mmCIF file of the N, C-alpha and C atoms, coordinates in Angstrom:
data_MODEL
# 
_entry.id   MODEL 
# 
loop_
_atom_site.group_PDB 
_atom_site.id 
_atom_site.type_symbol 
_atom_site.label_atom_id 
_atom_site.label_alt_id 
_atom_site.label_comp_id 
_atom_site.label_asym_id 
_atom_site.label_entity_id 
_atom_site.label_seq_id 
_atom_site.pdbx_PDB_ins_code 
_atom_site.Cartn_x 
_atom_site.Cartn_y 
_atom_site.Cartn_z 
_atom_site.occupancy 
_atom_site.B_iso_or_equiv 
_atom_site.pdbx_formal_charge 
_atom_site.auth_seq_id 
_atom_site.auth_comp_id 
_atom_site.auth_asym_id 
_atom_site.auth_atom_id 
_atom_site.pdbx_PDB_model_num 
ATOM 1   N N  . MET A 1 1  ? 63.898 130.352 45.620  1.00 0.00 ? 1  MET A N  1 
ATOM 2   C CA . MET A 1 1  ? 63.828 129.555 46.822  1.00 0.00 ? 1  MET A CA 1 
ATOM 3   C C  . MET A 1 1  ? 64.210 128.117 46.505  1.00 0.00 ? 1  MET A C  1 
ATOM 4   N N  . SER A 1 2  ? 64.937 127.543 47.426  1.00 0.00 ? 2  SER A N  1 
ATOM 5   C CA . SER A 1 2  ? 65.392 126.180 47.212  1.00 0.00 ? 2  SER A CA 1 
ATOM 6   C C  . SER A 1 2  ? 64.498 125.162 47.904  1.00 0.00 ? 2  SER A C  1 
ATOM 7   N N  . GLY A 1 3  ? 63.492 125.612 48.665  1.00 0.00 ? 3  GLY A N  1 
ATOM 8   C CA . GLY A 1 3  ? 62.560 124.696 49.300  1.00 0.00 ? 3  GLY A CA 1 
ATOM 9   C C  . GLY A 1 3  ? 63.122 123.975 50.505  1.00 0.00 ? 3  GLY A C  1 
ATOM 10  N N  . ARG A 1 4  ? 63.976 124.633 51.247  1.00 0.00 ? 4  ARG A N  1 
ATOM 11  C CA . ARG A 1 4  ? 64.587 123.988 52.407  1.00 0.00 ? 4  ARG A CA 1 
ATOM 12  C C  . ARG A 1 4  ? 63.788 124.186 53.683  1.00 0.00 ? 4  ARG A C  1 
ATOM 13  N N  . GLY A 1 5  ? 62.738 124.896 53.687  1.00 0.00 ? 5  GLY A N  1 
ATOM 14  C CA . GLY A 1 5  ? 61.945 125.091 54.896  1.00 0.00 ? 5  GLY A CA 1 
ATOM 15  C C  . GLY A 1 5  ? 62.372 126.344 55.645  1.00 0.00 ? 5  GLY A C  1 
ATOM 16  N N  . LYS A 1 6  ? 61.993 126.409 56.895  1.00 0.00 ? 6  LYS A N  1 
ATOM 17  C CA . LYS A 1 6  ? 62.248 127.612 57.690  1.00 0.00 ? 6  LYS A CA 1 
ATOM 18  C C  . LYS A 1 6  ? 63.284 127.362 58.789  1.00 0.00 ? 6  LYS A C  1 
ATOM 19  N N  . GLY A 1 7  ? 64.365 126.818 58.449  1.00 0.00 ? 7  GLY A N  1 
ATOM 20  C CA . GLY A 1 7  ? 65.436 126.679 59.429  1.00 0.00 ? 7  GLY A CA 1 
ATOM 21  C C  . GLY A 1 7  ? 65.456 125.360 60.167  1.00 0.00 ? 7  GLY A C  1 
ATOM 22  N N  . GLY A 1 8  ? 64.332 124.831 60.530  1.00 0.00 ? 8  GLY A N  1 
ATOM 23  C CA . GLY A 1 8  ? 64.293 123.545 61.229  1.00 0.00 ? 8  GLY A CA 1 
ATOM 24  C C  . GLY A 1 8  ? 64.935 123.600 62.597  1.00 0.00 ? 8  GLY A C  1 
ATOM 25  N N  . LYS A 1 9  ? 65.001 122.464 63.243  1.00 0.00 ? 9  LYS A N  1 
ATOM 26  C CA . LYS A 1 9  ? 65.579 122.385 64.579  1.00 0.00 ? 9  LYS A CA 1 
ATOM 27  C C  . LYS A 1 9  ? 67.073 122.102 64.476  1.00 0.00 ? 9  LYS A C  1 
ATOM 28  N N  . SER A 1 10 ? 67.822 122.720 65.366  1.00 0.00 ? 10 SER A N  1 
ATOM 29  C CA . SER A 1 10 ? 69.249 122.453 65.395  1.00 0.00 ? 10 SER A CA 1 
ATOM 30  C C  . SER A 1 10 ? 69.500 121.138 66.136  1.00 0.00 ? 10 SER A C  1 
ATOM 31  N N  . ARG A 1 11 ? 70.614 120.560 65.849  1.00 0.00 ? 11 ARG A N  1 
ATOM 32  C CA . ARG A 1 11 ? 70.946 119.277 66.455  1.00 0.00 ? 11 ARG A CA 1 
ATOM 33  C C  . ARG A 1 11 ? 71.320 119.475 67.925  1.00 0.00 ? 11 ARG A C  1 
ATOM 34  N N  . ALA A 1 12 ? 70.908 118.535 68.760  1.00 0.00 ? 12 ALA A N  1 
ATOM 35  C CA . ALA A 1 12 ? 71.206 118.609 70.191  1.00 0.00 ? 12 ALA A CA 1 
ATOM 36  C C  . ALA A 1 12 ? 72.700 118.395 70.421  1.00 0.00 ? 12 ALA A C  1 
ATOM 37  N N  . LYS A 1 13 ? 73.223 119.008 71.467  1.00 0.00 ? 13 LYS A N  1 
ATOM 38  C CA . LYS A 1 13 ? 74.634 118.869 71.796  1.00 0.00 ? 13 LYS A CA 1 
ATOM 39  C C  . LYS A 1 13 ? 74.920 117.432 72.225  1.00 0.00 ? 13 LYS A C  1 
ATOM 40  N N  . ALA A 1 14 ? 76.048 116.913 71.765  1.00 0.00 ? 14 ALA A N  1 
ATOM 41  C CA . ALA A 1 14 ? 76.423 115.531 72.070  1.00 0.00 ? 14 ALA A CA 1 
ATOM 42  C C  . ALA A 1 14 ? 76.620 115.348 73.567  1.00 0.00 ? 14 ALA A C  1 
ATOM 43  N N  . LYS A 1 15 ? 76.171 114.205 74.069  1.00 0.00 ? 15 LYS A N  1 
ATOM 44  C CA . LYS A 1 15 ? 76.309 113.889 75.486  1.00 0.00 ? 15 LYS A CA 1 
ATOM 45  C C  . LYS A 1 15 ? 77.049 112.565 75.600  1.00 0.00 ? 15 LYS A C  1 
ATOM 46  N N  . THR A 1 16 ? 78.115 112.548 76.354  1.00 0.00 ? 16 THR A N  1 
ATOM 47  C CA . THR A 1 16 ? 78.908 111.329 76.478  1.00 0.00 ? 16 THR A CA 1 
ATOM 48  C C  . THR A 1 16 ? 78.149 110.270 77.271  1.00 0.00 ? 16 THR A C  1 
ATOM 49  N N  . ARG A 1 17 ? 78.579 109.028 77.097  1.00 0.00 ? 17 ARG A N  1 
ATOM 50  C CA . ARG A 1 17 ? 77.945 107.942 77.850  1.00 0.00 ? 17 ARG A CA 1 
ATOM 51  C C  . ARG A 1 17 ? 78.257 108.057 79.335  1.00 0.00 ? 17 ARG A C  1 
ATOM 52  N N  . SER A 1 18 ? 79.392 108.638 79.649  1.00 0.00 ? 18 SER A N  1 
ATOM 53  C CA . SER A 1 18 ? 79.718 108.871 81.057  1.00 0.00 ? 18 SER A CA 1 
ATOM 54  C C  . SER A 1 18 ? 78.743 109.863 81.670  1.00 0.00 ? 18 SER A C  1 
ATOM 55  N N  . ALA A 1 19 ? 78.434 110.918 80.935  1.00 0.00 ? 19 ALA A N  1 
ATOM 56  C CA . ALA A 1 19 ? 77.492 111.924 81.436  1.00 0.00 ? 19 ALA A CA 1 
ATOM 57  C C  . ALA A 1 19 ? 76.095 111.333 81.561  1.00 0.00 ? 19 ALA A C  1 
ATOM 58  N N  . ARG A 1 20 ? 75.708 110.505 80.606  1.00 0.00 ? 20 ARG A N  1 
ATOM 59  C CA . ARG A 1 20 ? 74.385 109.871 80.673  1.00 0.00 ? 20 ARG A CA 1 
ATOM 60  C C  . ARG A 1 20 ? 74.268 108.979 81.907  1.00 0.00 ? 20 ARG A C  1 
ATOM 61  N N  . ALA A 1 21 ? 75.362 108.294 82.247  1.00 0.00 ? 21 ALA A N  1 
ATOM 62  C CA . ALA A 1 21 ? 75.346 107.391 83.395  1.00 0.00 ? 21 ALA A CA 1 
ATOM 63  C C  . ALA A 1 21 ? 75.658 108.119 84.698  1.00 0.00 ? 21 ALA A C  1 
ATOM 64  N N  . GLY A 1 22 ? 76.038 109.380 84.612  1.00 0.00 ? 22 GLY A N  1 
ATOM 65  C CA . GLY A 1 22 ? 76.370 110.140 85.812  1.00 0.00 ? 22 GLY A CA 1 
ATOM 66  C C  . GLY A 1 22 ? 77.703 109.733 86.411  1.00 0.00 ? 22 GLY A C  1 
ATOM 67  N N  . LEU A 1 23 ? 78.660 109.389 85.558  1.00 0.00 ? 23 LEU A N  1 
ATOM 68  C CA . LEU A 1 23 ? 79.967 108.923 86.016  1.00 0.00 ? 23 LEU A CA 1 
ATOM 69  C C  . LEU A 1 23 ? 81.058 109.910 85.637  1.00 0.00 ? 23 LEU A C  1 
ATOM 70  N N  . GLN A 1 24 ? 82.181 109.808 86.339  1.00 0.00 ? 24 GLN A N  1 
ATOM 71  C CA . GLN A 1 24 ? 83.360 110.596 86.004  1.00 0.00 ? 24 GLN A CA 1 
ATOM 72  C C  . GLN A 1 24 ? 84.332 109.779 85.151  1.00 0.00 ? 24 GLN A C  1 
ATOM 73  N N  . PHE A 1 25 ? 84.321 108.477 85.309  1.00 0.00 ? 25 PHE A N  1 
ATOM 74  C CA . PHE A 1 25 ? 85.212 107.620 84.545  1.00 0.00 ? 25 PHE A CA 1 
ATOM 75  C C  . PHE A 1 25 ? 84.729 107.540 83.094  1.00 0.00 ? 25 PHE A C  1 
ATOM 76  N N  . PRO A 1 26 ? 85.665 107.482 82.137  1.00 0.00 ? 26 PRO A N  1 
ATOM 77  C CA . PRO A 1 26 ? 85.292 107.483 80.719  1.00 0.00 ? 26 PRO A CA 1 
ATOM 78  C C  . PRO A 1 26 ? 84.755 106.128 80.248  1.00 0.00 ? 26 PRO A C  1 
ATOM 79  N N  . VAL A 1 27 ? 83.464 106.077 79.988  1.00 0.00 ? 27 VAL A N  1 
ATOM 80  C CA . VAL A 1 27 ? 82.829 104.831 79.543  1.00 0.00 ? 27 VAL A CA 1 
ATOM 81  C C  . VAL A 1 27 ? 83.330 104.445 78.153  1.00 0.00 ? 27 VAL A C  1 
ATOM 82  N N  . GLY A 1 28 ? 83.498 105.421 77.287  1.00 0.00 ? 28 GLY A N  1 
ATOM 83  C CA . GLY A 1 28 ? 83.976 105.136 75.933  1.00 0.00 ? 28 GLY A CA 1 
ATOM 84  C C  . GLY A 1 28 ? 85.362 104.525 75.925  1.00 0.00 ? 28 GLY A C  1 
ATOM 85  N N  . ARG A 1 29 ? 86.229 105.029 76.778  1.00 0.00 ? 29 ARG A N  1 
ATOM 86  C CA . ARG A 1 29 ? 87.586 104.490 76.848  1.00 0.00 ? 29 ARG A CA 1 
ATOM 87  C C  . ARG A 1 29 ? 87.581 103.081 77.417  1.00 0.00 ? 29 ARG A C  1 
ATOM 88  N N  . VAL A 1 30 ? 86.764 102.844 78.426  1.00 0.00 ? 30 VAL A N  1 
ATOM 89  C CA . VAL A 1 30 ? 86.655 101.497 78.999  1.00 0.00 ? 30 VAL A CA 1 
ATOM 90  C C  . VAL A 1 30 ? 86.143 100.531 77.941  1.00 0.00 ? 30 VAL A C  1 
ATOM 91  N N  . HIS A 1 31 ? 85.158 100.968 77.156  1.00 0.00 ? 31 HIS A N  1 
ATOM 92  C CA . HIS A 1 31 ? 84.611 100.119 76.093  1.00 0.00 ? 31 HIS A CA 1 
ATOM 93  C C  . HIS A 1 31 ? 85.684 99.789  75.062  1.00 0.00 ? 31 HIS A C  1 
ATOM 94  N N  . ARG A 1 32 ? 86.446 100.802 74.673  1.00 0.00 ? 32 ARG A N  1 
ATOM 95  C CA . ARG A 1 32 ? 87.517 100.570 73.709  1.00 0.00 ? 32 ARG A CA 1 
ATOM 96  C C  . ARG A 1 32 ? 88.539 99.583  74.251  1.00 0.00 ? 32 ARG A C  1 
ATOM 97  N N  . LEU A 1 33 ? 88.926 99.745  75.514  1.00 0.00 ? 33 LEU A N  1 
ATOM 98  C CA . LEU A 1 33 ? 89.919 98.849  76.103  1.00 0.00 ? 33 LEU A CA 1 
ATOM 99  C C  . LEU A 1 33 ? 89.386 97.424  76.234  1.00 0.00 ? 33 LEU A C  1 
ATOM 100 N N  . LEU A 1 34 ? 88.092 97.279  76.512  1.00 0.00 ? 34 LEU A N  1 
ATOM 101 C CA . LEU A 1 34 ? 87.505 95.937  76.572  1.00 0.00 ? 34 LEU A CA 1 
ATOM 102 C C  . LEU A 1 34 ? 87.517 95.276  75.195  1.00 0.00 ? 34 LEU A C  1 
ATOM 103 N N  . ARG A 1 35 ? 87.249 96.068  74.152  1.00 0.00 ? 35 ARG A N  1 
ATOM 104 C CA . ARG A 1 35 ? 87.235 95.497  72.799  1.00 0.00 ? 35 ARG A CA 1 
ATOM 105 C C  . ARG A 1 35 ? 88.641 95.150  72.325  1.00 0.00 ? 35 ARG A C  1 
ATOM 106 N N  . LYS A 1 36 ? 89.598 96.023  72.598  1.00 0.00 ? 36 LYS A N  1 
ATOM 107 C CA . LYS A 1 36 ? 90.963 95.822  72.104  1.00 0.00 ? 36 LYS A CA 1 
ATOM 108 C C  . LYS A 1 36 ? 91.747 94.820  72.943  1.00 0.00 ? 36 LYS A C  1 
ATOM 109 N N  . GLY A 1 37 ? 91.278 94.524  74.153  1.00 0.00 ? 37 GLY A N  1 
ATOM 110 C CA . GLY A 1 37 ? 92.036 93.669  75.055  1.00 0.00 ? 37 GLY A CA 1 
ATOM 111 C C  . GLY A 1 37 ? 91.818 92.183  74.873  1.00 0.00 ? 37 GLY A C  1 
ATOM 112 N N  . ASN A 1 38 ? 91.019 91.781  73.899  1.00 0.00 ? 38 ASN A N  1 
ATOM 113 C CA . ASN A 1 38 ? 90.736 90.366  73.643  1.00 0.00 ? 38 ASN A CA 1 
ATOM 114 C C  . ASN A 1 38 ? 90.181 89.659  74.882  1.00 0.00 ? 38 ASN A C  1 
ATOM 115 N N  . TYR A 1 39 ? 89.297 90.338  75.587  1.00 0.00 ? 39 TYR A N  1 
ATOM 116 C CA . TYR A 1 39 ? 88.647 89.720  76.739  1.00 0.00 ? 39 TYR A CA 1 
ATOM 117 C C  . TYR A 1 39 ? 87.448 88.887  76.300  1.00 0.00 ? 39 TYR A C  1 
ATOM 118 N N  . ALA A 1 40 ? 86.789 89.312  75.232  1.00 0.00 ? 40 ALA A N  1 
ATOM 119 C CA . ALA A 1 40 ? 85.642 88.575  74.721  1.00 0.00 ? 40 ALA A CA 1 
ATOM 120 C C  . ALA A 1 40 ? 85.503 88.896  73.238  1.00 0.00 ? 40 ALA A C  1 
ATOM 121 N N  . GLU A 1 41 ? 84.777 88.022  72.550  1.00 0.00 ? 41 GLU A N  1 
ATOM 122 C CA . GLU A 1 41 ? 84.560 88.249  71.127  1.00 0.00 ? 41 GLU A CA 1 
ATOM 123 C C  . GLU A 1 41 ? 83.699 89.481  70.901  1.00 0.00 ? 41 GLU A C  1 
ATOM 124 N N  . ARG A 1 42 ? 82.684 89.638  71.749  1.00 0.00 ? 42 ARG A N  1 
ATOM 125 C CA . ARG A 1 42 ? 81.816 90.818  71.665  1.00 0.00 ? 42 ARG A CA 1 
ATOM 126 C C  . ARG A 1 42 ? 81.659 91.415  73.054  1.00 0.00 ? 42 ARG A C  1 
ATOM 127 N N  . VAL A 1 43 ? 81.461 92.728  73.091  1.00 0.00 ? 43 VAL A N  1 
ATOM 128 C CA . VAL A 1 43 ? 81.267 93.437  74.360  1.00 0.00 ? 43 VAL A CA 1 
ATOM 129 C C  . VAL A 1 43 ? 79.936 94.159  74.272  1.00 0.00 ? 43 VAL A C  1 
ATOM 130 N N  . GLY A 1 44 ? 79.038 93.882  75.220  1.00 0.00 ? 44 GLY A N  1 
ATOM 131 C CA . GLY A 1 44 ? 77.727 94.523  75.227  1.00 0.00 ? 44 GLY A CA 1 
ATOM 132 C C  . GLY A 1 44 ? 77.823 96.000  75.558  1.00 0.00 ? 44 GLY A C  1 
ATOM 133 N N  . ALA A 1 45 ? 76.706 96.690  75.399  1.00 0.00 ? 45 ALA A N  1 
ATOM 134 C CA . ALA A 1 45 ? 76.676 98.129  75.634  1.00 0.00 ? 45 ALA A CA 1 
ATOM 135 C C  . ALA A 1 45 ? 76.693 98.468  77.116  1.00 0.00 ? 45 ALA A C  1 
ATOM 136 N N  . GLY A 1 46 ? 76.172 97.574  77.955  1.00 0.00 ? 46 GLY A N  1 
ATOM 137 C CA . GLY A 1 46 ? 76.100 97.867  79.385  1.00 0.00 ? 46 GLY A CA 1 
ATOM 138 C C  . GLY A 1 46 ? 77.359 97.509  80.151  1.00 0.00 ? 46 GLY A C  1 
ATOM 139 N N  . ALA A 1 47 ? 78.185 96.639  79.587  1.00 0.00 ? 47 ALA A N  1 
ATOM 140 C CA . ALA A 1 47 ? 79.380 96.171  80.294  1.00 0.00 ? 47 ALA A CA 1 
ATOM 141 C C  . ALA A 1 47 ? 80.356 97.302  80.617  1.00 0.00 ? 47 ALA A C  1 
ATOM 142 N N  . PRO A 1 48 ? 80.690 98.172  79.673  1.00 0.00 ? 48 PRO A N  1 
ATOM 143 C CA . PRO A 1 48 ? 81.638 99.240  80.020  1.00 0.00 ? 48 PRO A CA 1 
ATOM 144 C C  . PRO A 1 48 ? 81.066 100.249 81.007  1.00 0.00 ? 48 PRO A C  1 
ATOM 145 N N  . VAL A 1 49 ? 79.763 100.457 80.972  1.00 0.00 ? 49 VAL A N  1 
ATOM 146 C CA . VAL A 1 49 ? 79.130 101.380 81.924  1.00 0.00 ? 49 VAL A CA 1 
ATOM 147 C C  . VAL A 1 49 ? 79.248 100.804 83.330  1.00 0.00 ? 49 VAL A C  1 
ATOM 148 N N  . TYR A 1 50 ? 78.946 99.521  83.466  1.00 0.00 ? 50 TYR A N  1 
ATOM 149 C CA . TYR A 1 50 ? 79.020 98.857  84.774  1.00 0.00 ? 50 TYR A CA 1 
ATOM 150 C C  . TYR A 1 50 ? 80.456 98.846  85.287  1.00 0.00 ? 50 TYR A C  1 
ATOM 151 N N  . LEU A 1 51 ? 81.396 98.502  84.420  1.00 0.00 ? 51 LEU A N  1 
ATOM 152 C CA . LEU A 1 51 ? 82.798 98.430  84.829  1.00 0.00 ? 51 LEU A CA 1 
ATOM 153 C C  . LEU A 1 51 ? 83.327 99.806  85.211  1.00 0.00 ? 51 LEU A C  1 
ATOM 154 N N  . ALA A 1 52 ? 82.951 100.834 84.455  1.00 0.00 ? 52 ALA A N  1 
ATOM 155 C CA . ALA A 1 52 ? 83.381 102.194 84.791  1.00 0.00 ? 52 ALA A CA 1 
ATOM 156 C C  . ALA A 1 52 ? 82.808 102.621 86.138  1.00 0.00 ? 52 ALA A C  1 
ATOM 157 N N  . ALA A 1 53 ? 81.568 102.231 86.423  1.00 0.00 ? 53 ALA A N  1 
ATOM 158 C CA . ALA A 1 53 ? 80.961 102.564 87.716  1.00 0.00 ? 53 ALA A CA 1 
ATOM 159 C C  . ALA A 1 53 ? 81.690 101.861 88.855  1.00 0.00 ? 53 ALA A C  1 
ATOM 160 N N  . VAL A 1 54 ? 82.053 100.602 88.656  1.00 0.00 ? 54 VAL A N  1 
ATOM 161 C CA . VAL A 1 54 ? 82.781 99.860  89.686  1.00 0.00 ? 54 VAL A CA 1 
ATOM 162 C C  . VAL A 1 54 ? 84.153 100.479 89.914  1.00 0.00 ? 54 VAL A C  1 
ATOM 163 N N  . LEU A 1 55 ? 84.855 100.816 88.843  1.00 0.00 ? 55 LEU A N  1 
ATOM 164 C CA . LEU A 1 55 ? 86.177 101.430 88.976  1.00 0.00 ? 55 LEU A CA 1 
ATOM 165 C C  . LEU A 1 55 ? 86.097 102.776 89.679  1.00 0.00 ? 55 LEU A C  1 
ATOM 166 N N  . GLU A 1 56 ? 85.074 103.554 89.346  1.00 0.00 ? 56 GLU A N  1 
ATOM 167 C CA . GLU A 1 56 ? 84.896 104.850 89.997  1.00 0.00 ? 56 GLU A CA 1 
ATOM 168 C C  . GLU A 1 56 ? 84.619 104.675 91.484  1.00 0.00 ? 56 GLU A C  1 
ATOM 169 N N  . TYR A 1 57 ? 83.803 103.691 91.831  1.00 0.00 ? 57 TYR A N  1 
ATOM 170 C CA . TYR A 1 57 ? 83.494 103.422 93.238  1.00 0.00 ? 57 TYR A CA 1 
ATOM 171 C C  . TYR A 1 57 ? 84.758 103.026 93.997  1.00 0.00 ? 57 TYR A C  1 
ATOM 172 N N  . LEU A 1 58 ? 85.554 102.129 93.409  1.00 0.00 ? 58 LEU A N  1 
ATOM 173 C CA . LEU A 1 58 ? 86.775 101.684 94.074  1.00 0.00 ? 58 LEU A CA 1 
ATOM 174 C C  . LEU A 1 58 ? 87.769 102.827 94.231  1.00 0.00 ? 58 LEU A C  1 
ATOM 175 N N  . ALA A 1 59 ? 87.868 103.673 93.225  1.00 0.00 ? 59 ALA A N  1 
ATOM 176 C CA . ALA A 1 59 ? 88.769 104.823 93.318  1.00 0.00 ? 59 ALA A CA 1 
ATOM 177 C C  . ALA A 1 59 ? 88.310 105.776 94.413  1.00 0.00 ? 59 ALA A C  1 
ATOM 178 N N  . ALA A 1 60 ? 87.008 105.995 94.519  1.00 0.00 ? 60 ALA A N  1 
ATOM 179 C CA . ALA A 1 60 ? 86.481 106.878 95.563  1.00 0.00 ? 60 ALA A CA 1 
ATOM 180 C C  . ALA A 1 60 ? 86.737 106.286 96.944  1.00 0.00 ? 60 ALA A C  1 
ATOM 181 N N  . GLU A 1 61 ? 86.577 104.971 97.087  1.00 0.00 ? 61 GLU A N  1 
ATOM 182 C CA . GLU A 1 61 ? 86.854 104.317 98.362  1.00 0.00 ? 61 GLU A CA 1 
ATOM 183 C C  . GLU A 1 61 ? 88.323 104.473 98.740  1.00 0.00 ? 61 GLU A C  1 
ATOM 184 N N  . GLU A 1 62 ? 89.194 104.334 97.754  1.00 0.00 ? 62 GLU A N  1 
ATOM 185 C CA . GLU A 1 62 ? 90.632 104.465 98.000  1.00 0.00 ? 62 GLU A CA 1 
ATOM 186 C C  . GLU A 1 62 ? 90.976 105.882 98.450  1.00 0.00 ? 62 GLU A C  1 
ATOM 187 N N  . VAL A 1 63 ? 90.388 106.872 97.808  1.00 0.00 ? 63 VAL A N  1 
ATOM 188 C CA . VAL A 1 63 ? 90.633 108.267 98.178  1.00 0.00 ? 63 VAL A CA 1 
ATOM 189 C C  . VAL A 1 63 ? 90.148 108.522 99.599  1.00 0.00 ? 63 VAL A C  1 
ATOM 190 N N  . LEU A 1 64 ? 88.956 108.036 99.921  1.00 0.00 ? 64 LEU A N  1 
ATOM 191 C CA . LEU A 1 64 ? 88.439 108.216 101.278 1.00 0.00 ? 64 LEU A CA 1 
ATOM 192 C C  . LEU A 1 64 ? 89.327 107.531 102.312 1.00 0.00 ? 64 LEU A C  1 
ATOM 193 N N  . PHE A 1 65 ? 89.866 106.380 101.966 1.00 0.00 ? 65 PHE A N  1 
ATOM 194 C CA . PHE A 1 65 ? 90.752 105.666 102.878 1.00 0.00 ? 65 PHE A CA 1 
ATOM 195 C C  . PHE A 1 65 ? 92.009 106.479 103.162 1.00 0.00 ? 65 PHE A C  1 
ATOM 196 N N  . PHE A 1 66 ? 92.595 107.065 102.115 1.00 0.00 ? 66 PHE A N  1 
ATOM 197 C CA . PHE A 1 66 ? 93.803 107.864 102.314 1.00 0.00 ? 66 PHE A CA 1 
ATOM 198 C C  . PHE A 1 66 ? 93.509 109.150 103.075 1.00 0.00 ? 66 PHE A C  1 
ATOM 199 N N  . ILE A 1 67 ? 92.336 109.735 102.856 1.00 0.00 ? 67 ILE A N  1 
ATOM 200 C CA . ILE A 1 67 ? 91.939 110.911 103.640 1.00 0.00 ? 67 ILE A CA 1 
ATOM 201 C C  . ILE A 1 67 ? 91.814 110.523 105.111 1.00 0.00 ? 67 ILE A C  1 
ATOM 202 N N  . PHE A 1 68 ? 91.230 109.360 105.370 1.00 0.00 ? 68 PHE A N  1 
ATOM 203 C CA . PHE A 1 68 ? 91.102 108.879 106.747 1.00 0.00 ? 68 PHE A CA 1 
ATOM 204 C C  . PHE A 1 68 ? 92.474 108.664 107.375 1.00 0.00 ? 68 PHE A C  1 
ATOM 205 N N  . LEU A 1 69 ? 93.413 108.073 106.626 1.00 0.00 ? 69 LEU A N  1 
ATOM 206 C CA . LEU A 1 69 ? 94.752 107.853 107.163 1.00 0.00 ? 69 LEU A CA 1 
ATOM 207 C C  . LEU A 1 69 ? 95.444 109.169 107.483 1.00 0.00 ? 69 LEU A C  1 
ATOM 208 N N  . GLU A 1 70 ? 95.261 110.162 106.609 1.00 0.00 ? 70 GLU A N  1 
ATOM 209 C CA . GLU A 1 70 ? 95.834 111.485 106.883 1.00 0.00 ? 70 GLU A CA 1 
ATOM 210 C C  . GLU A 1 70 ? 95.240 112.057 108.161 1.00 0.00 ? 70 GLU A C  1 
ATOM 211 N N  . TRP A 1 71 ? 93.939 111.891 108.341 1.00 0.00 ? 71 TRP A N  1 
ATOM 212 C CA . TRP A 1 71 ? 93.278 112.411 109.535 1.00 0.00 ? 71 TRP A CA 1 
ATOM 213 C C  . TRP A 1 71 ? 93.785 111.704 110.785 1.00 0.00 ? 71 TRP A C  1 
ATOM 214 N N  . VAL A 1 72 ? 93.971 110.389 110.696 1.00 0.00 ? 72 VAL A N  1 
ATOM 215 C CA . VAL A 1 72 ? 94.465 109.626 111.839 1.00 0.00 ? 72 VAL A CA 1 
ATOM 216 C C  . VAL A 1 72 ? 95.878 110.079 112.201 1.00 0.00 ? 72 VAL A C  1 
ATOM 217 N N  . ASP A 1 73 ? 96.715 110.301 111.191 1.00 0.00 ? 73 ASP A N  1 
ATOM 218 C CA . ASP A 1 73 ? 98.086 110.734 111.445 1.00 0.00 ? 73 ASP A CA 1 
ATOM 219 C C  . ASP A 1 73 ? 98.135 112.120 112.076 1.00 0.00 ? 73 ASP A C  1 
ATOM 220 N N  . SER A 1 74 ? 97.181 112.972 111.713 1.00 0.00 ? 74 SER A N  1 
ATOM 221 C CA . SER A 1 74 ? 97.200 114.339 112.230 1.00 0.00 ? 74 SER A CA 1 
ATOM 222 C C  . SER A 1 74 ? 96.518 114.462 113.586 1.00 0.00 ? 74 SER A C  1 
ATOM 223 N N  . THR A 1 75 ? 95.810 113.427 114.014 1.00 0.00 ? 75 THR A N  1 
ATOM 224 C CA . THR A 1 75 ? 95.107 113.462 115.294 1.00 0.00 ? 75 THR A CA 1 
ATOM 225 C C  . THR A 1 75 ? 96.047 113.009 116.407 1.00 0.00 ? 75 THR A C  1 
ATOM 226 N N  . ILE A 1 76 ? 96.010 113.713 117.507 1.00 0.00 ? 76 ILE A N  1 
ATOM 227 C CA . ILE A 1 76 ? 96.842 113.348 118.648 1.00 0.00 ? 76 ILE A CA 1 
ATOM 228 C C  . ILE A 1 76 ? 96.098 112.291 119.455 1.00 0.00 ? 76 ILE A C  1 
ATOM 229 N N  . TRP A 1 77 ? 96.723 111.144 119.592 1.00 0.00 ? 77 TRP A N  1 
ATOM 230 C CA . TRP A 1 77 ? 96.113 110.052 120.349 1.00 0.00 ? 77 TRP A CA 1 
ATOM 231 C C  . TRP A 1 77 ? 96.727 110.035 121.742 1.00 0.00 ? 77 TRP A C  1 
ATOM 232 N N  . LEU A 1 78 ? 95.904 110.218 122.743 1.00 0.00 ? 78 LEU A N  1 
ATOM 233 C CA . LEU A 1 78 ? 96.368 110.190 124.123 1.00 0.00 ? 78 LEU A CA 1 
ATOM 234 C C  . LEU A 1 78 ? 96.135 108.801 124.703 1.00 0.00 ? 78 LEU A C  1 
ATOM 235 N N  . PRO A 1 79 ? 97.110 108.287 125.432 1.00 0.00 ? 79 PRO A N  1 
ATOM 236 C CA . PRO A 1 79 ? 96.897 106.964 126.040 1.00 0.00 ? 79 PRO A CA 1 
ATOM 237 C C  . PRO A 1 79 ? 95.846 107.043 127.137 1.00 0.00 ? 79 PRO A C  1 
ATOM 238 N N  . LYS A 1 80 ? 95.104 105.969 127.298 1.00 0.00 ? 80 LYS A N  1 
ATOM 239 C CA . LYS A 1 80 ? 94.066 105.939 128.336 1.00 0.00 ? 80 LYS A CA 1 
ATOM 240 C C  . LYS A 1 80 ? 94.717 105.798 129.709 1.00 0.00 ? 80 LYS A C  1 
ATOM 241 N N  . LEU A 1 81 ? 94.272 106.618 130.618 1.00 0.00 ? 81 LEU A N  1 
ATOM 242 C CA . LEU A 1 81 ? 94.787 106.560 131.982 1.00 0.00 ? 81 LEU A CA 1 
ATOM 243 C C  . LEU A 1 81 ? 93.885 105.673 132.825 1.00 0.00 ? 81 LEU A C  1 
ATOM 244 N N  . LYS A 1 82 ? 94.481 104.807 133.612 1.00 0.00 ? 82 LYS A N  1 
ATOM 245 C CA . LYS A 1 82 ? 93.694 103.892 134.436 1.00 0.00 ? 82 LYS A CA 1 
ATOM 246 C C  . LYS A 1 82 ? 93.386 104.507 135.774 1.00 0.00 ? 82 LYS A C  1 
# 
């Protein structure tokens, strides 16, 4: 016997920062781009999460806007009769 114990606990599956924050946008990629873009000497841990959330919100708003425009184009508008 090598004295390693009885198997121990297996390591938990890795969870991305996007998944932890409940976002679809990649927090890790945003963090990398903030660091490589010479925006600041240091980038905090919360900054890329916040920025990814803002970008995701704006993208969702844009998608909803285009869906609305499609709906408006497909709707028949009748002129008001006096």
